[in-house]
Steps between C-alpha positions, in 0.01 A plus 500: 500500500865597537601779733770576754445642847741775598517791744657842540588692817321832546508762775242698695539750786460208742769281342566249224243263356500237227271522196438169323412471134442240232697526178391358164673487162861557403710697748695672223186631328527881517120532479365481855137486609413572863165363622389636838203364695219648709477586870467152652616289207844377387732435207344166407185678377690562178610142423281470191591842362869458580512163328328644194737798479824321593595436137501877442617633837698427809193510727541603865216461749583632850331426830458853633647524852270347760351253250578152374860393547629851570604628840295727723565855613594554862290815503161443331463873441733446204247291309411749229566607142822700574670191650368268233618730220844529660523121518416473130779745414737273695368198309545670163856587599560133583371402157756737343268642234418858403131452420218262588144445390249481785179314573344604830179367653327734746775591752760386246352751258523778757868418552545511122321835479726641772814391312375588152416854614863570597737685270743251351272207585625156390147395398472476120142368480239491775201267529267598784273212594172625648646800677525870428534845652171480690455225761137479609406503866268204435790282387716617790230400747462159335873430510527640852233258619735203466861618462697463821243282677735198475241221488610139539340175389512139614586373154589602146145447374371760747766742379402430140135579573598828670723611210221420254257712703714813545644474149173439315552823297791325324234341283416148385819303567542124476543285810865451405551877476335563839717226647816660360406847629429357845806275514730796438331726755461278808726271701470264795627651825680347796171433682369304202249761386517678165539875447592760243865554406500874556575714801163611647674823598486613136148611589606752764615785273237402240215554747660804663546685170151469359194677630150531360581639157658393172877528450599744223832429326440694177809720555713183501332346195531819298880491537521167316622520140577138406256291291229379738217247486224487760321167532171513690274229639157603374350447848784667690419701812854642521543644150178664388406524135511881526860501630604232250367699208661821628837320511479474123476878472739623769869449581647233271160459325496131572364233276194340658382139523225336702422145611136398534387286793790608721523752783815587691715371345580302183760234589658424159396136523308491173627530147279803442665694783851379417459598135403856597821533701710330231368715218569822692843403629627372166356780287747744348 
């Protein structure tokens, strides 16, 4: 795998912060693909997809602020879609391109929806991975049960077992794939214990914003006009089948695809999932 690690400086009301990203493919390729991860994940989730698409695109996979190698916000109240979308506009400006194609998993899809719904949006094609305009309260409670708790483990193997447990909806992954997902999402700390590489404060606005009902973002989705594909894990608790099917009839009238044996969310680590993304992104 060949990629370069870079960063761009972004700004929030509380000051400057650095957003890291991995870059794949030729830097002078005018076709750019942005791949944006979920709430507690990071850029390295897309290694397999980025490698597969790097002969067609300059592939950019950012660590959203507060995750991975990126900096953290001084004021955790800023951890939300408006800040994340603003950071992506800064990143696109750094890349010096007019348009991008977008793959967004969960939170990364919400950021993509927010940008794609804007007049004059730079997003040319949008792939929403197991996320849509209705976020179920059941999935919010599940995610809220672990995000921000900042667990630590005595060794890497304990961390690996924990990631396998909370990420079981990703589906049947190989031991090597689970190892890779864990290796990129934990690190050994100064006291010798292992912990996640995200700011636990990302949970503060997440938990404060959501009550005991679903989130309705249909007005945002219905402003999107670019070609859109919605990929759903067949066992997903975040994107219901009803919402997924309605996304094919409303707004951009998205194409629909589903992965059996997977919940929230498909991780683009199998050829089946990669080929769905490839076929959509490279179609005329």
